[in-house]
C-alpha positions in Angstrom: 147.3 65.1 131.3 149.8 64.5 128.6 149.4 67.8 126.5 149.3 65.8 123.2 146.3 63.7 124.6 144.5 66.9 125.8 145.0 68.6 122.4 143.7 65.4 120.6 140.7 65.3 122.9 139.9 69.0 122.1 140.2 68.3 118.4 137.9 65.2 118.6 135.4 66.9 120.7 135.3 69.9 118.3 134.8 67.6 115.4 131.9 65.7 117.1 130.2 69.0 118.0 130.8 70.4 114.4 129.3 67.3 112.8 126.4 67.1 115.2 125.8 70.9 114.5 125.9 70.3 110.7 123.7 67.4 111.1 121.3 69.3 113.0 121.1 72.1 110.4 120.6 69.5 107.7 117.5 68.2 109.5 116.1 71.6 110.2 113.1 72.4 107.8 113.9 74.8 105.0 113.1 78.5 105.8 109.7 79.0 104.7 109.3 81.6 101.8 107.8 85.0 102.3 104.7 86.0 100.2 104.0 89.2 98.3 100.6 89.1 96.9 99.5 92.1 94.8 95.9 92.5 94.0 94.8 94.9 91.2 91.0 96.0 91.1 89.1 95.5 87.5 92.4 94.6 85.5 91.6 92.5 82.5 94.5 90.8 80.8 95.3 93.9 78.8 99.1 93.9 79.3 101.8 93.7 76.8 102.6 90.2 78.1 99.0 89.1 77.5 99.5 90.3 73.9 98.2 94.0 73.8 100.9 95.9 72.1 99.2 99.2 72.9 99.5 99.0 76.7 102.5 100.4 78.5 103.1 97.9 81.4 106.9 97.5 81.7 107.0 96.4 85.5 104.2 93.8 85.1 105.7 92.6 81.9 109.2 92.3 83.6 107.6 90.2 86.4 105.8 88.1 83.7 109.2 87.1 82.1 110.3 85.7 85.6 107.0 84.1 86.5 104.4 81.5 85.5 102.2 83.6 83.5 98.5 82.0 83.3 96.7 82.9 80.1 93.4 81.2 81.1 92.7 82.0 84.9 89.2 82.7 85.8 87.5 84.1 88.8 84.5 82.5 90.2 82.4 85.9 90.4 82.7 89.1 88.1 82.2 91.5 91.1 84.9 92.6 93.6 83.6 91.5 97.0 82.4 88.0 95.7 85.4 87.4 93.7 87.8 88.2 96.6 85.8 86.1 99.0 86.2 82.9 96.7 89.8 83.6 96.4 90.6 84.1 100.1 88.4 81.1 101.2 89.2 78.6 98.3 85.4 78.0 97.9 82.9 78.1 95.2 79.6 80.2 96.1 76.9 78.2 97.7 74.4 80.9 98.5 73.4 84.2 96.9 75.2 86.3 99.6 78.3 85.0 98.2 77.6 86.6 94.9 77.5 90.1 96.4 80.1 92.6 97.4 79.0 92.1 100.8 80.1 88.4 100.9 83.0 88.9 103.3 81.3 91.6 105.6 78.2 89.1 106.0 80.1 85.8 106.0 83.3 86.5 107.9 83.5 90.0 109.5 82.4 89.8 113.3 82.7 86.1 113.6 84.7 84.5 116.4 87.8 82.6 115.5 86.9 79.1 114.6 88.7 75.8 114.0 88.7 76.3 110.4 90.8 79.6 109.2 88.8 82.3 107.8 91.2 82.8 104.8 94.3 81.5 103.6 95.9 84.5 105.2 94.7 83.5 108.5 96.0 80.0 108.0 99.4 81.5 107.2 99.2 83.6 110.3 98.4 80.4 112.3 101.4 78.9 111.0 104.0 81.4 111.9 103.7 84.1 109.2 103.4 87.8 109.9 100.7 89.2 108.0 100.4 92.8 106.7 97.7 94.2 104.4 97.9 97.5 102.6 94.8 98.9 100.7 92.0 96.8 99.0 92.6 93.0 99.7 89.2 92.0 100.8 86.3 94.1 99.4 86.6 97.4 101.7 89.0 100.1 100.2 91.0 99.9 103.6 89.9 96.6 105.1 87.4 97.9 107.4 83.5 97.5 107.3 81.5 100.7 106.8 79.4 102.3 104.0 80.6 104.4 101.3 79.6 107.7 103.0 80.1 106.8 106.7 83.1 107.5 108.9 85.8 104.8 109.1 84.8 102.1 111.6 87.2 99.8 113.7 85.6 96.6 112.4 87.9 94.6 110.2 86.5 92.7 107.3 89.0 90.0 108.1 89.2 90.0 112.0 91.7 87.1 112.3 93.8 87.4 109.3 96.0 90.4 109.9 98.9 91.5 112.2 98.6 95.0 110.6 96.1 96.5 108.2 97.3 99.6 106.9 96.1 102.4 104.6 96.6 106.1 104.1 93.7 107.9 102.8 95.5 111.2 102.6 93.3 114.3 101.7 90.4 112.0 101.0 90.2 111.3 104.9 88.5 107.7 104.5 89.2 104.6 102.3 86.1 104.8 100.4 86.4 108.4 99.6 90.0 107.6 98.4 88.6 104.6 96.4 86.6 107.1 94.3 89.0 110.0 94.4 89.6 113.0 92.3 92.9 114.7 92.5 91.4 117.9 94.2 90.5 115.9 97.3 87.0 115.4 96.4 85.5 112.0 95.5 82.3 110.6 93.7 80.1 110.7 96.9 81.0 114.2 97.9 80.2 115.5 94.5 76.9 113.7 94.4 78.0 111.5 91.3 78.3 114.8 89.3 81.6 113.7 87.9 82.9 112.2 84.7 84.1 108.7 84.7 87.8 109.7 83.9 90.3 112.3 84.9 93.9 113.4 83.9 95.3 115.6 86.5 98.9 117.4 86.6 99.8 115.5 90.0 102.7 113.1 90.9 101.9 109.4 91.8 100.9 110.4 95.2 98.2 112.8 93.9 96.0 109.5 93.8 95.7 106.9 96.4 97.5 104.1 94.9 100.8 106.2 95.0 100.3 106.4 98.7 99.7 102.7 99.1 103.0 101.9 97.1 104.9 104.3 99.5 103.5 102.4 102.6 104.5 99.0 101.0 108.1 100.3 100.2 108.5 101.4 103.8 107.0 98.2 105.2 109.3 95.8 103.3 112.3 97.6 104.9 110.7 96.8 108.3 109.8 93.2 107.3 113.5 92.6 106.2 114.6 93.1 109.9 112.2 90.5 111.2 113.1 87.0 112.0 109.9 85.6 110.7 108.3 84.7 107.4 105.9 87.3 106.1 102.9 87.6 104.0 102.6 91.1 102.6 99.4 91.9 100.4 99.0 95.2 98.6 95.7 96.1 96.8 95.9 98.7 94.2 92.5 100.5 93.1 93.1 101.4 89.6 92.0 100.7 86.8 88.8 100.6 88.7 86.4 103.7 88.0 86.7 106.4 87.9 89.6 106.0 85.4 91.7 108.6 86.9 95.4 108.9 86.7 98.2 111.4 86.6 98.7 113.2 83.3 102.1 111.6 82.5 100.4 108.1 82.1 97.7 109.7 79.7 100.6 111.0 77.7 102.1 107.5 77.0 99.2 106.8 74.4 98.2 108.2 71.0 94.3 108.2 71.5 94.0 108.0 67.6 95.6 104.6 67.6 93.8 102.8 70.3 91.8 100.1 68.8 88.2 99.5 69.5 86.5 96.2 70.5 86.3 93.2 68.2 82.8 92.7 69.6 80.9 95.7 69.0 77.3 94.2 68.9 75.4 92.0 71.3 76.4 88.5 70.5 74.2 86.4 68.2 71.3 84.3 69.8 71.9 85.9 73.1 69.4 87.5 75.6 70.0 90.9 76.8 69.4 89.3 80.2 72.9 87.8 79.9 74.5 91.3 79.7 73.7 94.6 81.5 72.9 98.2 81.1 76.4 99.4 82.5 74.7 101.1 85.6 78.0 101.4 87.5 79.6 103.3 84.6 76.4 105.4 83.8 76.3 106.5 87.5 79.2 109.0 86.7 76.5 111.6 85.7 78.7 114.0 83.9 80.0 111.3 81.4 80.1 112.5 77.8 77.6 109.8 76.7 75.5 107.1 78.4 76.0 103.5 77.6 73.1 101.4 76.4 72.6 97.9 74.9 70.3 99.6 72.3 73.3 101.3 70.6 77.1 101.7 71.2 78.8 104.7 72.3 80.4 106.7 69.7 83.9 105.6 68.5 85.4 108.7 69.7 84.1 108.4 73.2 85.0 104.5 73.2 88.4 105.5 72.4 88.8 108.2 75.1 87.5 105.7 77.6 89.8 103.0 76.6 92.6 105.8 76.7 91.6 106.4 80.4 91.4 102.9 81.4 94.9 102.3 79.7 96.2 105.3 81.6 95.0 103.7 84.8 96.8 100.5 84.0 99.9 102.3 83.3 99.7 104.1 86.7 99.3 100.9 88.6 102.1 99.3 86.9 104.4 101.9 87.9 103.3 101.4 91.6 103.8 97.6 91.3 107.3 98.6 89.9 108.1 100.5 92.8 107.1 97.5 95.2 109.2 95.0 93.2 112.1 97.2 93.2 112.0 97.6 96.9 111.6 93.8 97.4 114.9 93.3 95.3 116.7 96.1 96.9 116.1 94.5 100.3 117.5 91.0 99.0 114.2 89.4 100.2 113.2 88.5 96.6 115.6 85.6 96.7 113.1 84.0 99.3 109.7 85.6 98.4 106.9 84.2 96.3 105.4 86.9 94.2 101.8 86.7 93.1 99.8 89.3 91.0 96.1 88.6 90.7 93.4 90.7 89.5 89.8 90.2 90.9 88.0 90.0 87.4 88.1 91.6 84.0 85.9 94.4 82.4 84.0 94.9 79.4 85.5 98.1 77.4 82.5 98.4 75.2 82.3 94.8 74.4 78.7 93.7 73.3 78.1 97.5 74.2 78.8 96.9 77.9 81.0 99.1 80.0 81.7 97.2 83.2 81.9 93.7 84.6 78.9 91.7 86.0 78.6 89.1 83.2 79.9 85.6 82.9 81.5 86.2 79.4 85.2 85.7 79.1 85.9 89.5 79.3 84.3 89.7 82.7 85.7 86.5 84.3 89.1 86.0 82.8 91.9 87.9 84.8 95.4 88.5 85.4 97.6 85.8 87.3 101.3 85.6 87.4 103.2 83.5 90.1 107.0 83.8 90.7 108.7 81.4 93.1 112.2 81.6 94.4 113.2 78.5 92.6 112.2 80.0 89.2 115.2 80.8 87.0 113.2 81.8 83.9 109.5 82.5 83.2 107.0 80.3 81.4 103.5 80.8 79.8 100.8 78.4 81.0 97.7 77.9 78.7 95.9 75.6 80.9 92.7 76.8 82.6 92.8 77.3 86.2 90.5 78.9 88.8 91.0 81.7 91.4 90.1 79.1 94.0 93.1 77.1 93.1 95.3 79.9 94.4 94.7 78.9 98.1 95.9 75.2 98.0 98.9 76.3 95.6 100.1 78.7 98.2 99.8 76.4 101.0 101.8 73.8 99.0 104.5 76.4 98.3 104.6 77.4 102.0 104.4 74.1 103.2 101.6 74.6 105.3 98.6 72.3 105.5 95.5 73.5 103.8 91.8 72.8 105.0 90.2 69.7 103.6 87.0 71.5 102.5 88.6 73.6 99.7 87.1 73.4 96.2 90.3 74.3 94.4 93.3 72.1 93.5 97.0 73.1 93.6 98.5 74.1 90.3 102.1 73.7 91.8 102.9 71.3 89.1 102.1 74.1 86.4 104.9 76.2 87.9 107.5 74.1 86.2 108.2 73.5 82.5 106.5 70.8 80.7 103.1 69.7 79.6 100.8 67.9 82.2 98.7 65.2 80.7 96.2 64.9 83.7 95.2 68.6 84.2 91.5 68.7 83.7 91.4 72.4 82.3 87.9 73.4 84.0 86.9 76.5 85.8 83.3 77.6 87.0 81.9 81.1 87.4 78.5 82.4 88.6 76.4 85.4 88.2 73.1 86.8 86.8 71.2 83.5 87.8 73.8 81.6 85.7 76.6 79.1 86.0 79.3 78.9 83.3 81.8 76.4 82.6 85.0 77.2 80.9 87.1 74.4 79.2 90.2 74.6 77.1 88.0 75.1 74.0 84.5 75.8 75.1 82.3 78.0 77.5 79.0 76.4 78.3 76.6 78.6 80.3 73.2 77.8 81.6 70.8 80.4 83.2 68.0 79.7 85.7 65.7 82.3 84.3 62.6 82.7 82.0 64.3 84.8 79.3 65.4 82.5 76.1 67.9 81.3 75.3 68.8 79.9 78.8 72.0 77.9 77.3 74.9 79.4 75.6 77.8 77.7 73.9 80.9 79.4 72.6 83.8 77.7 70.6 86.9 79.4 71.4 88.9 77.7 68.8 86.6 79.5 66.1 85.2 82.3 67.9 87.7 83.7 70.5 85.7 86.8 71.5 82.3 84.7 72.1 80.3 86.6 69.5 78.3 83.6 68.3 76.2 81.4 70.7 76.2 78.0 69.0 74.4 75.9 71.6 71.4 75.4 69.3 73.6 74.2 66.3 75.5 71.6 68.6 73.0 70.1 71.1 75.4 66.9 71.1 78.3 69.2 72.4 76.0 70.7 75.0 75.1 67.1 76.1 78.7 66.0 76.2 79.7 69.1 78.4 76.6 69.0 80.5 78.0 66.5 83.1 81.2 68.4 83.6 78.9 71.7 84.0 76.9 69.7 86.6 80.0 69.3 88.8 80.1 73.1 89.2 76.5 73.3 90.2 76.7 74.0 93.9 72.9 74.3 94.4 73.2 78.1 94.3 70.2 78.8 92.1 68.2 75.6 92.8 
């Protein structure tokens, strides 16, 4: 063959192959993003990014500046297991079991794999994601089903969701002991509840369990960076859940005398005590300085000490979150990773004389939510009302995975971009204490299925942001106007 013709044919062939290869790459689906999902227990929106100037939360605040920060995200139940059940399944509660901490254990654990995914984690796993859980993502402290004082079992709460479920209980031996840990290796159970609800110990971050979870997460991110597979990594931190225990250095960030008290020191006007509670979980710490009661508030000095302890726990967890976020950035995977931080509900820090969750007031059902996608260049603040059941469909949209049709939530993917939406409905529902509550962008309407009056509560957040005044009796026309929207959230739970 003529050498020029041969060389020409090689060049043409090479060009054709190159064009075909480039075309093939252009038609390949984009690489799916990884997901880092951080769950924080009992964290109310008490962070600097949410407007609290007292809190030291630099790592979460840094993430908030890069994320969509949701100011009005509401969970469906103000208790850990039930709230996480709704989050994971994208469903509103339809039976009373789904209002309890045993919801996941009774509704999911031990069940065979079905056509419908057990959780959004399972759905991601079915669609090619490698899934890793660390700590408390479902209800159990380590993801396994067993009682507080029993040995750890080998029964997963979410049997089909995880490729790996990890936890280091350290000197506390089991997940539940670690969940109620004191720095000396004891726990609430082993000390028969003869403990204070707070502790400040001269230990480093790994002197309490969340430091161990952060260590596992950092190491796991290094492993995941070597995999040729998108991953879902969830890390569940315990603090600031009771007991309010944290290393001393986080207590030292605060001047206790400058910590403000609640703007809601009394029981709300025209509200039954049945809408509140007697702080049973908090009072279960038998060596507390004072017992809480709806009849009278704890002393201002003790209230400040408790708030100080809670804030120290928040700062401790913030530091652990920072370690995980730094490891993600150092790996370079942050460029293709969705980061979500979510807390399972709020907490009453003496609001209405209550210390705990377990109400359907804003302080208990409003929680933290920030979402960062790889496409985001700058953060934004969203004031629209969203629900925790909206997270499932949103995540599926972001990961290009088909969501089941039976979800109650809706994707808020459109809220992850700048600009105001004219069609967002601004509605969220929460359930507890024989009641259903509707939150809109201005009002909270609550109706209870009980005998204690009043059974209807209405709060106007424009004039009463702390829900101190029930104005249902003064505005029956407004109750009537909002009731058809409230009806849409009535799943028949209490009928």
